[in-house]
C-alpha positions as CSV (number, residue, x, y, z in Angstrom):
1,X,18.8,4.0,-43.4
2,X,19.7,3.0,-39.7
3,X,17.5,0.4,-38.4
4,X,16.1,1.3,-35.0
5,X,17.6,-1.3,-32.3
6,X,14.8,-3.2,-30.4
7,X,15.2,-3.4,-26.6
8,X,15.2,-6.9,-25.2
9,X,12.4,-7.8,-23.4
10,X,12.3,-7.4,-19.5
11,X,12.5,-11.4,-19.0
12,X,15.1,-11.6,-21.6
13,X,17.2,-8.9,-19.5
14,X,16.6,-10.6,-16.2
15,X,17.9,-14.0,-17.5
16,X,21.1,-12.1,-18.6
17,X,21.4,-10.5,-15.7
18,X,21.1,-13.6,-13.7
19,X,23.7,-15.4,-15.6
20,X,26.2,-12.6,-15.3
21,X,25.5,-11.8,-11.5
22,X,23.8,-14.9,-10.2
23,X,20.2,-15.2,-8.6
24,X,18.1,-12.3,-7.7
25,X,16.6,-12.0,-4.4
26,X,12.8,-12.1,-4.4
27,X,12.4,-8.5,-3.9
28,X,15.0,-7.3,-6.4
29,X,12.9,-9.4,-8.9
30,X,9.7,-7.9,-7.8
31,X,11.0,-4.5,-7.7
32,X,12.2,-5.2,-11.5
33,X,8.8,-6.4,-12.6
34,X,6.8,-3.5,-11.2
35,X,9.2,-0.6,-11.4
36,X,11.6,-1.2,-14.4
37,X,11.4,2.1,-16.4
38,X,10.9,0.3,-19.8
39,X,8.6,-2.6,-18.9
40,X,7.9,-2.3,-15.3
41,X,4.1,-3.0,-14.4
42,X,3.6,0.5,-12.8
43,X,6.0,2.2,-15.2
44,X,4.3,1.2,-18.2
45,X,0.9,-0.6,-18.1
46,X,-1.1,-0.3,-14.5
47,X,-4.5,-1.7,-15.2
48,X,-7.2,-0.8,-12.4
49,X,-10.8,-1.5,-11.8
50,X,-13.2,-4.2,-13.1
51,X,-12.0,-4.3,-16.7
52,X,-8.3,-4.2,-15.4
53,X,-6.3,-6.6,-13.2
54,X,-7.2,-5.6,-9.8
55,X,-9.8,-3.5,-8.0
56,X,-9.1,-1.3,-5.0
57,X,-11.6,0.0,-2.1
58,X,-12.1,3.2,-3.5
59,X,-13.4,1.8,-6.8
60,X,-15.7,-0.5,-4.7
61,X,-17.6,2.3,-3.1
62,X,-17.6,6.1,-2.7
63,X,-18.3,5.2,1.0
64,X,-14.7,4.1,1.5
65,X,-13.3,7.4,0.5
66,X,-15.8,9.4,2.5
67,X,-14.8,7.6,5.8
68,X,-11.4,8.4,5.2
69,X,-12.1,12.1,4.7
70,X,-13.9,12.1,8.1
71,X,-10.7,10.5,9.4
72,X,-8.6,13.2,8.3
73,X,-10.8,16.2,9.3
74,X,-11.0,14.7,12.8
75,X,-7.4,14.8,12.7
76,X,-7.3,18.4,11.6
77,X,-9.5,19.3,14.3
78,X,-7.4,17.3,17.1
79,X,-4.4,19.2,15.6
80,X,-6.1,22.5,16.6
81,X,-7.7,23.3,13.2
82,X,-4.4,25.0,11.8
83,X,-5.0,27.7,9.1
84,X,-3.0,25.4,6.6
85,X,-2.7,21.3,6.6
86,X,-1.3,19.6,3.6
87,X,-3.2,15.9,2.7
88,X,-1.0,13.7,0.9
89,X,-2.0,10.7,-0.9
90,X,0.9,8.0,-1.7
91,X,-0.1,5.9,-4.9
92,X,-3.1,7.7,-5.9
93,X,-4.3,5.0,-8.6
94,X,-6.7,6.5,-10.9
95,X,-7.3,9.3,-8.5
96,X,-11.0,8.0,-7.5
97,X,-9.9,8.1,-3.8
98,X,-8.7,11.5,-3.7
99,X,-11.8,12.7,-5.8
100,X,-14.2,11.3,-2.9
101,X,-11.8,12.8,-0.4
102,X,-12.0,16.2,-1.9
103,X,-15.7,16.0,-2.3
104,X,-16.4,15.2,1.2
105,X,-14.2,18.1,2.4
106,X,-16.3,20.5,1.1
107,X,-18.8,19.5,3.9
108,X,-16.4,21.1,6.4
109,X,-15.8,24.5,4.7
110,X,-13.1,25.6,7.1
111,X,-11.3,22.4,6.4
112,X,-11.7,22.8,2.8
113,X,-10.2,26.0,2.7
114,X,-7.2,25.0,4.8
115,X,-6.1,22.1,3.0
116,X,-3.6,21.6,0.1
117,X,-3.3,18.5,-1.7
118,X,-0.5,16.8,-2.9
119,X,0.4,13.3,-4.3
120,X,3.4,10.7,-4.7
121,X,3.0,8.9,-7.7
122,X,6.0,7.0,-9.6
123,X,4.0,5.8,-12.5
124,X,3.7,8.6,-15.5
125,X,0.6,6.7,-16.9
126,X,-1.1,7.2,-13.7
127,X,-0.1,10.7,-13.1
128,X,-1.7,11.5,-16.5
129,X,-5.0,9.7,-15.4
130,X,-4.7,11.6,-11.9
131,X,-4.3,15.2,-13.5
132,X,-7.1,14.4,-16.0
133,X,-9.6,13.2,-13.0
134,X,-8.5,16.0,-10.4
135,X,-7.0,18.8,-12.4
136,X,-4.0,20.9,-11.4
137,X,-2.7,18.7,-8.5
138,X,0.7,19.0,-7.1
139,X,2.7,15.8,-7.9
140,X,6.0,15.3,-5.7
141,X,8.5,12.9,-7.3
142,X,9.4,11.7,-3.7
143,X,8.7,12.2,0.0
144,X,12.1,14.2,0.0
145,X,10.4,16.9,-1.9
146,X,7.2,17.3,0.4
147,X,7.4,20.4,2.5
148,X,7.0,20.3,6.2
149,X,5.8,23.9,6.6
150,X,2.3,22.7,7.8
151,X,1.0,19.6,9.5
152,X,0.7,16.4,7.1
153,X,-2.1,13.9,6.9
154,X,-0.6,11.0,4.6
155,X,-2.8,8.4,3.3
156,X,-1.5,5.2,1.8
157,X,-4.1,2.8,0.4
158,X,-2.8,-0.4,-1.3
159,X,0.9,1.0,-1.1
160,X,2.7,-1.3,1.1
161,X,1.5,-4.3,-0.9
162,X,3.9,-3.4,-4.0
163,X,6.8,-3.0,-1.8
164,X,8.8,-6.3,-1.9
165,X,9.9,-8.4,0.6
166,X,12.9,-11.1,0.5
167,X,11.9,-14.6,1.5
168,X,13.7,-17.2,3.6
169,X,12.9,-20.8,4.0
170,X,13.4,-23.0,7.0
171,X,14.9,-26.4,5.7
172,X,16.4,-29.4,7.6
173,X,20.0,-27.7,6.9
174,X,18.9,-24.3,8.3
175,X,17.7,-21.0,7.0
176,X,17.8,-20.4,3.2
177,X,17.0,-17.5,1.0
178,X,14.3,-18.0,-2.0
179,X,15.8,-16.4,-5.0
180,X,15.0,-16.3,-8.7
181,X,17.2,-18.4,-11.0
182,X,17.7,-20.2,-14.0
183,X,16.9,-23.9,-14.9
184,X,17.5,-24.9,-18.4
185,X,17.1,-21.3,-19.4
186,X,13.9,-20.3,-17.6
187,X,13.3,-18.4,-14.4
188,X,12.6,-20.7,-11.5
189,X,12.4,-20.0,-7.7
190,X,15.3,-22.0,-5.9
191,X,17.2,-21.6,-2.5
192,X,20.9,-20.2,-1.7
193,X,22.3,-20.0,2.0
194,X,20.6,-17.2,4.0
195,X,23.0,-14.5,5.8
196,X,24.4,-15.8,8.7
197,X,22.9,-13.2,11.0
198,X,19.2,-13.8,9.6
199,X,16.9,-14.7,12.6
200,X,12.7,-15.2,12.1
201,X,10.6,-13.3,14.3
202,X,8.6,-16.3,14.9
203,X,9.2,-20.0,15.8
204,X,9.5,-21.7,12.6
205,X,8.9,-25.1,11.4
206,X,10.7,-26.8,8.7
207,X,9.4,-25.6,5.1
208,X,7.9,-22.5,6.3
209,X,8.7,-19.1,4.7
210,X,9.7,-15.9,6.3
211,X,9.1,-12.5,4.9
212,X,11.3,-9.5,5.3
213,X,10.8,-6.0,3.6
214,X,13.2,-3.4,3.9
215,X,11.4,-1.4,1.5
216,X,8.0,-1.4,3.6
217,X,10.2,-0.2,6.4
218,X,12.1,2.4,4.7
219,X,8.6,3.8,3.5
220,X,7.5,4.1,7.4
221,X,11.0,5.6,8.3
222,X,10.5,8.3,5.6
223,X,6.7,9.0,6.5
224,X,7.6,9.0,10.2
225,X,10.4,11.6,9.7
226,X,8.1,13.9,7.8
227,X,4.9,13.9,10.3
228,X,7.7,14.1,13.2
229,X,8.8,17.2,11.6
230,X,5.7,18.6,10.3
231,X,3.3,17.1,13.0
232,X,0.4,15.2,11.8
233,X,-0.8,11.6,11.1
234,X,-0.4,8.8,8.4
235,X,-3.0,6.0,7.6
236,X,-1.8,2.8,6.1
237,X,-4.6,0.4,4.7
238,X,-3.6,-2.9,3.0
239,X,-3.8,-6.3,3.1
240,X,-1.5,-8.1,5.2
241,X,-0.6,-9.8,8.6
242,X,-1.3,-8.5,12.2
243,X,1.1,-10.7,14.0
244,X,4.5,-12.1,13.1
245,X,3.7,-15.4,11.3
246,X,5.0,-17.5,8.4
247,X,3.8,-17.5,4.9
248,X,4.7,-17.0,1.2
249,X,2.4,-14.3,0.0
250,X,4.1,-13.5,-3.1
251,X,1.5,-13.4,-6.4
252,X,0.8,-12.2,-9.7
253,X,-2.6,-10.9,-10.5
254,X,-3.9,-10.8,-14.3
255,X,-7.5,-9.7,-15.1
256,X,-8.5,-10.5,-11.4
257,X,-6.9,-13.9,-11.5
258,X,-3.7,-15.3,-9.9
259,X,-1.0,-16.2,-12.3
260,X,2.6,-17.4,-12.2
261,X,4.8,-14.5,-10.8
262,X,7.6,-15.8,-13.3
263,X,5.7,-16.1,-16.3
264,X,5.5,-12.6,-17.8
265,X,8.0,-10.3,-15.9
266,X,6.3,-6.8,-16.1
267,X,3.1,-7.9,-17.8
268,X,1.2,-8.7,-14.5
269,X,0.7,-7.1,-11.0
270,X,2.9,-8.6,-8.3
271,X,2.0,-8.2,-4.5
272,X,3.2,-9.3,-1.3
273,X,1.6,-8.8,2.3
274,X,2.1,-5.7,4.3
275,X,4.3,-6.7,7.3
276,X,2.0,-4.6,9.9
277,X,3.9,-6.0,13.1
278,X,7.3,-5.1,11.9
279,X,6.1,-1.5,10.6
280,X,4.6,-0.8,14.2
281,X,7.7,-1.6,15.8
282,X,9.7,0.6,13.3
283,X,7.4,3.5,14.2
284,X,7.3,3.1,17.7
285,X,11.5,3.0,17.8
286,X,11.0,6.6,16.2
287,X,9.0,8.0,18.9
288,X,5.8,8.0,17.0
289,X,2.2,7.6,18.1
290,X,1.0,4.1,16.8
291,X,-2.5,2.6,16.6
292,X,-3.3,-1.0,17.1
293,X,-3.5,-3.0,13.8
294,X,-7.2,-3.0,13.1
295,X,-9.3,-5.0,10.6
296,X,-10.8,-2.5,7.7
297,X,-14.3,-3.5,8.7
298,X,-14.0,-2.6,12.1
299,X,-12.3,0.8,11.0
300,X,-15.1,1.6,8.7
301,X,-17.8,0.8,10.8
302,X,-16.2,2.9,13.7
303,X,-16.5,5.8,11.4
304,X,-20.0,5.4,10.4
305,X,-20.1,3.5,7.1
306,X,-23.3,1.5,8.1
307,X,-24.8,4.9,9.0
308,X,-23.8,6.4,5.6
309,X,-25.2,3.4,3.7
310,X,-28.5,3.7,5.7
311,X,-28.5,7.5,4.6
312,X,-27.5,6.6,1.0
313,X,-30.2,4.1,0.4
314,X,-32.9,6.3,1.9
315,X,-32.2,8.8,-0.7
316,X,-31.7,6.1,-3.5
317,X,-33.9,3.1,-2.5
318,X,-33.5,1.7,-6.2
319,X,-29.9,1.3,-5.3
320,X,-30.2,-0.6,-2.0
321,X,-28.8,-3.8,-3.5
322,X,-25.9,-2.3,-5.1
323,X,-25.0,-0.4,-1.9
324,X,-25.4,-3.2,0.2
325,X,-23.0,-5.4,-2.1
326,X,-20.5,-2.5,-1.6
327,X,-20.7,-2.3,2.2
328,X,-20.3,-6.0,2.2
329,X,-17.4,-6.1,0.1
330,X,-15.7,-3.5,2.2
331,X,-16.5,-4.8,5.7
332,X,-17.3,-8.5,5.6
333,X,-15.0,-10.8,7.3
334,X,-14.9,-13.3,4.3
335,X,-14.2,-9.8,1.8
336,X,-12.0,-7.3,2.4
337,X,-13.1,-6.5,6.0
338,X,-10.5,-9.0,7.8
339,X,-7.8,-9.5,5.3
340,X,-7.4,-5.6,4.8
341,X,-5.8,-4.2,8.0
342,X,-5.5,-0.6,9.2
343,X,-2.3,1.1,10.7
344,X,-2.0,4.9,11.8
345,X,1.1,6.7,12.9
346,X,1.3,10.3,14.5
347,X,3.0,12.9,16.1
348,X,2.6,14.3,18.7
349,X,2.4,10.8,20.1
350,X,-0.9,11.3,21.9
351,X,-2.7,12.4,18.8
352,X,-6.1,10.9,18.8
353,X,-6.8,8.9,15.8
354,X,-10.4,8.4,14.6
355,X,-11.7,4.8,14.5
356,X,-8.4,3.5,16.2
357,X,-6.9,2.6,19.4
358,X,-3.5,3.2,20.6
359,X,-1.2,0.3,20.7
360,X,-0.8,-1.6,23.7
361,X,2.9,-1.6,24.2
362,X,4.2,-4.9,25.1
363,X,0.9,-6.6,23.8
């Protein structure tokens, strides 16, 4: 009987790749850890919720999804209430956000009748979870497959943070790139010379790190092209920076605790901050309408989350403490309210964006 060949672990394969080809950029290392088909975190073992590795805003409270549903319904009305509109969620997780959206859409029957739902999800395990929760929803393999025969409303909550960035560090000898290499057979982060044309978008001091994400900008370009052709709007919510600034934001999460990003490739969730200033510039250069980069807490309060909290606790007074904790986590500055930012894009450029003000050119 022929013995079944065991596949080498992702860590072993990365070590062999580095031996043959040289150090990996931080972006390439993170991409392998998340999306390797055999052992990548999202490809094989995404763990969401209190019992998993991380929790997202839709899992904190139904009020989050309800506010985003109001944003979408207002955008539909501002587009002239077309007879057909497509709501597309990128990275739907376990389907909780879309479930809350669909429930809230029913409050506006004309919109509920006009809407067609689509999901972009590369993770097969998560696709199965989404289908079980939502029923026969339409999954698209990529943005390239999304039709443009109707206006589009795109929602991406905590998607940008799993799109990796390269890292560059200023030393007394100039800029170097941080890469994953080997020392005594183990994965380590070291420095290699940066490309000659690299420049940082801020005045850096020695030792500081600059992150540059081609993957995040490519997503904005793809989404921008879609809404430019179809008309509509896109909403991005994630933790990230609202101005060009230094920072090494690479982190690994396991059961809600930070851990060593090099320790167990593929076993833990790896993230980096969204670079909202760069993304806003990319969208502006495409001729899109762009909102100001707005704290999540401000955005949700503008959309009436406090009023919704008052309504829910009036109906369920015994749930007041739990509801209050949920709202606090979503909007408080020391929780998700300041760390998480909101950016929206639109076409036509003058399409209003509920809860958000247009960006001030030159600001």
